[in-house]
C-alpha positions in Angstrom: -56.3 67.3 -75.5 -54.0 65.0 -73.6 -50.7 64.0 -74.8 -48.5 61.2 -73.5 -44.7 61.3 -73.4 -42.9 58.4 -75.0 -41.8 57.0 -71.6 -45.2 57.1 -70.0 -46.5 53.6 -68.9 -50.1 53.0 -69.5 -51.5 50.1 -67.5 -53.9 47.8 -69.6 -56.8 46.8 -67.3 -58.5 44.6 -69.9 -62.2 44.3 -70.8 -64.8 42.0 -69.4 -65.0 40.3 -72.8 -61.4 39.5 -72.7 -61.6 38.2 -69.1 -64.5 36.1 -69.9 -62.8 34.5 -73.0 -59.8 33.7 -71.0 -62.0 32.1 -68.3 -63.8 30.1 -70.9 -60.5 28.9 -72.3 -59.4 27.9 -68.8 -62.8 26.1 -68.4 -62.3 24.2 -71.7 -58.8 23.1 -70.7 -60.0 21.9 -67.4 -62.8 20.0 -69.1 -60.2 18.5 -71.5 -58.0 17.4 -68.5 -61.1 15.7 -66.9 -61.9 14.1 -70.1 -58.4 12.6 -70.3 -59.1 10.9 -67.0 -61.8 8.8 -68.6 -60.0 7.5 -71.7 -57.5 4.8 -71.9 -54.1 6.4 -72.7 -50.6 5.3 -72.0 -49.4 7.0 -68.8 -46.5 8.8 -70.4 -48.7 10.5 -73.0 -51.3 11.4 -70.3 -48.6 13.0 -68.1 -47.1 15.0 -71.0 -50.4 16.2 -72.1 -51.6 17.1 -68.6 -48.3 18.9 -67.9 -48.5 20.9 -71.2 -52.2 21.9 -70.5 -51.3 22.9 -66.9 -48.4 25.1 -68.2 -50.9 26.7 -70.7 -53.4 27.4 -67.9 -50.7 28.7 -65.6 -49.4 31.1 -68.5 -53.0 32.4 -69.2 -53.7 33.0 -65.4 -50.4 34.9 -65.0 -50.6 36.8 -68.3 -54.3 38.1 -67.9 -55.4 37.7 -64.3 -52.1 38.9 -62.9 -51.8 41.5 -65.7 -48.2 40.4 -66.7 -49.1 40.1 -70.5 -47.3 43.2 -71.4 -44.4 42.7 -68.9 -42.6 39.9 -70.8 -39.7 39.7 -68.5 -41.9 39.3 -65.4 -43.9 36.7 -67.3 -40.9 34.7 -68.2 -39.5 35.0 -64.7 -42.6 33.7 -63.3 -43.3 30.8 -65.5 -39.9 29.4 -66.2 -38.7 28.9 -62.8 -42.1 27.2 -61.8 -41.7 24.8 -64.8 -38.2 24.0 -63.9 -39.1 23.4 -60.2 -42.0 21.1 -61.2 -39.8 19.1 -63.6 -37.1 18.8 -60.9 -39.6 17.7 -58.3 -41.0 15.1 -60.7 -37.6 13.7 -61.7 -35.9 13.8 -58.3 -38.7 13.3 -55.9 -42.0 11.9 -57.2 -40.8 9.5 -60.0 -38.2 7.7 -57.9 -40.7 7.2 -55.0 -43.3 6.1 -57.3 -40.9 3.4 -58.9 -39.9 2.3 -55.5 -43.4 2.0 -54.2 -44.4 0.1 -57.4 -42.6 -3.0 -56.1 -44.3 -2.7 -52.8 -47.8 -3.0 -54.1 -50.1 -5.5 -52.5 -50.3 -8.5 -54.9 -53.1 -10.3 -53.0 -53.0 -13.3 -50.9 -51.2 -16.3 -52.5 -53.5 -19.2 -52.8 -52.5 -22.0 -50.6 -51.1 -25.0 -52.2 -53.5 -27.9 -52.6 -52.7 -30.7 -50.2 -52.4 -34.1 -51.6 -53.5 -37.0 -49.3 
């Protein structure tokens, strides 16, 4: 009979059923993200939904495939800085550049004015 001390850390490896179910959820979320690309939705809603789905997928990957599910502090220290960096990049780099380039879009050749003789 084997006894474990209170301070012993047991490492949970997971089961094949668990990993397959997480993989199926990741596949479903990816399919949902692809589906969003085919429907007409306001851009801001699309971005918020895609960002939320990406955060959920990242959390699933880190929690189950990187085995941080039972290490809450490490999980939080992995996900939160990544989300903060992504939000900062969007607000400080990508959005201002996209708004600037929106005014630079090619509008097509202006039609020449009809000449009157």
